[in-house]
C-alpha positions as CSV (number, residue, x, y, z in Angstrom):
1,M,-7.2,26.6,36.4
2,A,-7.9,26.9,40.1
3,I,-5.4,28.3,42.5
4,T,-3.6,25.6,44.5
5,I,-1.5,26.5,47.5
6,K,0.2,24.0,49.8
7,N,3.0,24.4,52.4
8,L,6.1,22.2,52.3
9,N,5.9,22.1,56.1
10,S,2.5,20.3,55.9
11,N,4.3,16.9,55.5
12,E,1.8,15.9,52.8
13,K,4.4,13.5,51.7
14,S,7.5,12.8,53.7
15,W,10.4,10.4,53.7
16,T,13.2,9.6,56.1
17,F,16.2,7.9,54.4
18,L,18.5,5.2,55.8
19,D,21.0,7.8,57.2
20,G,18.3,10.1,58.8
21,S,18.1,12.6,55.9
22,E,14.6,13.8,55.2
23,R,12.5,14.9,52.3
24,T,9.0,16.4,52.1
25,A,6.9,17.1,49.0
26,V,3.6,18.7,48.0
27,I,1.6,17.8,44.9
28,L,0.1,20.7,43.0
29,E,-2.1,20.5,39.9
30,S,0.6,19.8,37.4
31,V,3.9,19.7,39.3
32,F,5.4,18.4,42.5
33,I,7.8,20.4,44.7
34,G,10.1,18.7,47.2
35,R,12.5,19.9,49.8
36,G,15.3,17.7,51.1
37,T,17.6,18.1,54.0
38,Y,20.5,15.7,53.2
39,L,23.0,15.1,56.0
40,S,26.7,15.1,55.7
41,G,27.7,11.8,54.1
42,W,24.3,11.2,52.3
43,K,24.5,9.6,48.9
44,W,21.5,8.9,46.7
45,S,22.7,5.4,45.6
46,E,23.5,4.3,49.2
47,H,20.7,5.9,51.2
48,V,17.8,6.1,48.8
49,G,18.4,3.7,45.9
50,K,19.1,0.8,48.2
51,Q,16.0,1.7,50.3
52,T,13.6,2.1,47.3
53,G,15.1,-0.4,44.8
54,K,14.7,2.3,42.2
55,D,16.9,4.4,39.9
56,S,16.9,8.2,40.4
57,E,14.5,10.1,38.2
58,A,15.0,13.2,36.1
59,H,14.3,16.5,37.9
60,I,15.1,20.1,38.3
61,G,16.7,21.3,41.5
62,Y,17.8,24.4,43.4
63,I,20.3,24.4,46.3
64,I,19.4,26.5,49.3
65,S,22.4,25.7,51.5
66,G,25.3,23.2,51.7
67,Q,27.1,21.5,48.8
68,M,26.4,18.5,46.7
69,V,28.1,16.7,43.8
70,I,25.9,15.3,41.0
71,K,27.2,12.6,38.7
72,G,25.5,12.1,35.3
73,T,25.2,8.8,33.5
74,N,28.1,9.9,31.3
75,G,30.4,9.9,34.4
76,K,30.7,13.7,34.5
77,E,30.6,15.2,38.1
78,M,29.5,18.7,38.8
79,S,29.4,20.5,42.2
80,V,26.4,22.6,43.2
81,G,26.0,25.0,46.1
82,P,23.8,27.8,47.4
83,G,21.9,29.6,44.6
84,D,22.7,27.0,42.0
85,A,19.8,25.6,39.9
86,F,20.3,22.4,37.9
87,E,18.5,19.9,35.7
88,I,19.6,16.3,35.6
89,G,18.4,13.2,33.7
90,P,17.4,9.9,35.2
91,K,19.8,7.3,36.7
92,H,22.2,10.0,38.1
93,D,23.8,9.8,41.5
94,A,24.4,12.7,44.0
95,W,26.0,13.1,47.4
96,V,26.6,15.7,50.0
97,V,30.2,17.1,50.4
98,G,31.5,18.8,53.5
99,D,30.2,18.8,57.1
100,E,27.1,20.9,56.5
101,P,23.7,19.3,55.5
102,C,22.6,20.2,52.0
103,V,19.1,21.7,51.7
104,A,17.7,21.5,48.2
105,L,14.4,22.0,46.4
106,D,13.4,19.8,43.5
107,F,10.7,20.1,40.9
108,G,9.0,17.8,38.5
109,T,5.9,17.4,36.4
110,L,3.1,15.0,37.0
111,E,2.3,12.4,34.5
112,K,-1.4,12.6,33.4
């Protein structure tokens, strides 16, 4: 496999959500890596789901700063913060808690 290097600051793919929160992503050979800066009050179902008309997808994440709550399809809620890694299935919801933005990385595989 060739070596693939991309920088998340390149804005290869970028989105601005209804509340002004932002996400960028790069596509590598077999995975994508995204970085989101989610503002206080951001909620996936309100600010992304309504904008895209889609359910959330399964992914792996890592919190750099701030706090977020993730709610699984079983109704269970878990708080995540700096240094926490997580894996969540599709159709979950998530929202920022507190006054500080939440900066998170997310990772997923590409379908071939």
